[in-house]
C-alpha positions in Angstrom: 35.8 110.7 3.3 34.4 107.6 1.5 36.4 104.7 2.6 35.3 102.6 -0.5 36.6 105.1 -3.1 39.5 102.9 -3.9 37.1 100.1 -5.0 35.1 102.2 -7.5 37.4 102.0 -10.5 37.6 98.2 -10.2 33.9 97.9 -10.0 33.4 100.2 -12.9 35.7 98.2 -15.1 34.0 95.0 -14.1 30.5 96.3 -14.8 31.7 97.8 -18.1 33.1 94.4 -19.2 29.8 92.7 -18.4 27.8 95.3 -20.4 30.1 95.1 -23.4 30.1 91.3 -23.3 26.3 91.2 -23.4 26.1 93.6 -26.4 29.0 92.3 -28.4 28.0 90.4 -31.6 31.2 88.3 -31.2 29.5 86.6 -28.2 27.5 84.6 -30.8 29.2 81.7 -32.4 29.1 81.7 -36.2 26.9 78.9 -37.6 26.4 77.6 -41.1 23.0 77.6 -42.8 21.4 74.2 -42.5 20.5 74.5 -46.2 22.6 76.6 -48.6 22.3 75.7 -52.3 23.4 77.9 -55.2 23.0 76.3 -58.6 22.2 76.7 -62.3 19.1 75.6 -64.2 19.2 75.0 -68.0 16.1 74.7 -70.0 17.5 72.8 -73.0 14.3 73.0 -75.0 13.9 76.7 -74.8 17.6 77.5 -74.7 18.1 79.6 -71.6 20.0 79.5 -68.3 19.3 80.9 -64.8 20.9 81.0 -61.4 18.9 79.7 -58.5 19.3 79.5 -54.7 17.6 77.8 -51.8 18.7 79.0 -48.4 17.2 78.0 -45.0 18.2 78.6 -41.4 17.4 80.4 -38.2 15.4 83.6 -38.4 17.5 86.3 -40.0 17.3 90.0 -40.8 20.1 90.3 -43.4 21.4 88.1 -46.1 24.3 88.5 -48.5 25.9 86.5 -51.3 29.4 87.1 -52.5 31.1 85.7 -55.6 34.5 84.2 -56.0 36.2 87.6 -55.7 34.2 88.6 -52.6 32.0 90.9 -54.7 28.4 91.2 -53.4 25.8 89.9 -55.9 22.8 89.8 -53.5 21.9 91.9 -50.5 18.6 91.5 -48.7 17.7 93.6 -45.6 14.5 92.9 -43.8 12.7 96.0 -42.7 10.0 97.2 -40.2 7.7 94.7 -38.5 9.0 91.8 -40.6 12.6 92.6 -39.3 11.3 91.8 -35.8 9.9 88.5 -37.1 12.8 87.6 -39.4 12.9 85.3 -42.4 14.0 81.7 -42.5 13.7 80.1 -45.9 14.1 81.8 -49.2 14.2 80.5 -52.7 14.9 82.6 -55.8 15.5 82.1 -59.5 16.9 84.7 -61.8 15.5 85.9 -65.1 16.5 83.6 -68.0 17.1 85.5 -71.2 17.2 83.2 -74.3 20.4 82.3 -75.9 19.2 83.8 -79.2 16.1 85.6 -80.5 14.5 86.7 -83.7 13.4 89.9 -82.0 16.3 92.4 -82.1 14.8 94.2 -79.1 14.8 91.2 -76.9 17.7 90.7 -74.4 19.7 87.6 -75.1 22.5 85.9 -73.2 24.7 83.2 -74.7 25.9 80.3 -72.5 29.4 81.7 -72.8 28.3 85.1 -71.5 26.2 83.5 -68.7 29.1 81.4 -67.4 31.5 84.4 -67.6 29.0 86.3 -65.5 28.9 83.6 -62.9 32.3 82.0 -62.7 33.1 78.6 -61.1 34.4 78.7 -57.6 33.5 79.4 -53.9 30.6 81.7 -53.1 29.8 82.9 -49.6 26.3 83.1 -48.2 26.2 85.3 -45.1 23.3 86.2 -42.8 22.7 88.0 -39.5 20.0 86.6 -37.2 17.4 88.7 -35.4 19.4 88.1 -32.2 22.6 89.4 -33.8 24.3 86.1 -34.5 26.2 85.3 -37.7 25.3 82.7 -40.3 27.8 81.8 -43.0 28.2 79.0 -45.5 30.5 78.5 -48.4 29.1 76.8 -51.6 30.8 75.6 -54.7 29.4 76.8 -58.0 30.3 74.6 -61.0 29.7 74.8 -64.7 29.0 71.1 -65.0 25.5 70.8 -66.4 23.8 67.4 -66.9 23.2 66.3 -70.5 19.5 66.8 -71.4 17.2 63.8 -70.9 15.6 62.4 -74.1 12.1 61.4 -73.1 9.6 59.1 -74.8 5.8 58.9 -74.4 4.4 55.4 -74.4 7.5 54.4 -76.4 7.2 57.2 -79.0 10.0 59.8 -79.2 8.8 63.0 -77.6 8.1 66.1 -79.7 11.0 68.6 -80.0 8.8 71.1 -78.3 5.1 71.9 -77.8 4.8 73.7 -81.1 5.9 70.6 -83.1 3.7 67.7 -84.3 2.8 65.9 -81.0 2.5 62.2 -80.4 -1.0 61.0 -79.8 -1.3 58.4 -77.1 -4.0 56.5 -75.1 -4.0 56.2 -71.3 -2.3 54.9 -69.3 0.6 57.2 -70.3 4.2 56.5 -69.3 7.0 59.0 -69.8 10.4 57.3 -70.0 14.1 58.2 -70.6 17.5 56.7 -70.6 19.8 57.3 -67.6 21.8 60.5 -67.9 25.5 59.8 -67.0 27.4 62.6 -68.7 27.5 66.4 -68.7 26.1 68.5 -71.4 27.9 67.9 -74.8 27.7 71.5 -75.9 27.9 74.0 -73.0 29.6 74.5 -69.7 32.1 71.8 -68.7 31.2 69.2 -71.4 31.9 65.5 -71.8 32.6 64.6 -68.1 30.8 61.9 -66.0 28.2 63.1 -63.6 26.5 61.8 -60.5 22.8 62.2 -60.7 21.0 62.7 -57.4 17.4 62.7 -58.7 15.1 63.2 -61.5 12.0 65.4 -61.4 8.9 65.0 -63.7 6.4 67.9 -63.9 3.1 67.3 -65.7 0.6 70.1 -66.3 -2.3 71.4 -68.2 -1.0 74.6 -69.8 -2.6 77.9 -68.8 -4.4 76.2 -65.8 -3.3 75.7 -62.2 -3.3 71.9 -62.6 0.1 70.5 -62.1 1.8 67.4 -60.8 5.5 67.5 -59.7 7.3 64.3 -58.6 10.9 63.8 -57.5 12.3 60.4 -58.4 15.4 58.5 -57.3 18.5 58.4 -59.6 17.7 54.8 -60.6 14.3 55.9 -62.1 13.8 55.8 -65.8 10.1 56.2 -66.2 7.0 57.8 -64.7 3.3 57.0 -65.1 1.2 60.2 -65.5 -1.5 60.4 -62.9 -4.9 59.6 -64.3 -6.3 62.6 -62.5 -4.2 64.9 -64.6 -5.0 63.1 -67.9 -8.7 63.6 -67.1 -8.3 67.4 -67.1 -7.3 68.1 -70.8 -6.6 66.7 -74.2 -3.1 68.2 -74.5 -0.6 67.6 -71.7 2.6 69.5 -71.1 5.5 67.8 -69.3 9.1 68.4 -68.2 11.8 65.9 -67.3 14.5 67.4 -65.2 17.8 65.8 -64.2 19.7 67.1 -61.2 23.4 66.3 -60.5 25.3 66.4 -57.2 26.1 70.1 -57.3 22.3 70.7 -57.7 22.8 72.0 -61.3 19.9 70.8 -63.3 18.9 70.4 -67.0 15.3 70.2 -68.2 13.7 69.0 -71.4 10.1 70.1 -72.1 7.5 68.6 -74.5 3.8 67.9 -74.9 1.5 65.1 -76.0 -2.1 64.6 -77.1 -4.6 62.1 -75.8 -6.5 59.9 -78.2 
């Protein structure tokens, strides 16, 4: 007779508890993403809206976004060899159908339809790390869009768009604008004060890889175009973008010609 038989059930329970504890996902503490931004971008010149996201954190193998009613709107699962490596940072932007179009075959989406599709409120971003841990952040999506900036080029009012008659200027070239302090007058939550966190100026030679992108503090009201960009072409395209505290952003595009 085995004198230690009475100890076996106790040992089995103890070993089982250790094994279960090691395998259980609940042994990992749930952590927020270090960066979790979900926001809208309005191109006020072209007349279109899109939803964007920037998410960064520990290496993950699965990512989900749920809307205000806990309905899944994004589901990414990493597969194969990349699953063993994991992803950390991801940025996406949606398609941006125009508000209206002369082409009856082109998909359009009015601002009212867009905002109904993506209602204001709390959205959840959830991830599973490659070790089995949980990442989760809650973000607030708002319909407050900044009013569009109204840029000038060397003191001249910027063209309505790049197909209009363009101002002709000589270097050095300075793009300037008045501070944006209110939300958009015509769409989203209109006519409320906003807190700008930064401006961004993008300058490029169209249909080439040459581009300059600069983020400026909220106190900035002007930007001098780099001479290196001006030396690359006679027609320069630019965009002035204003970003408010929810990260919602509104851009105005235009072009100018060099003398």
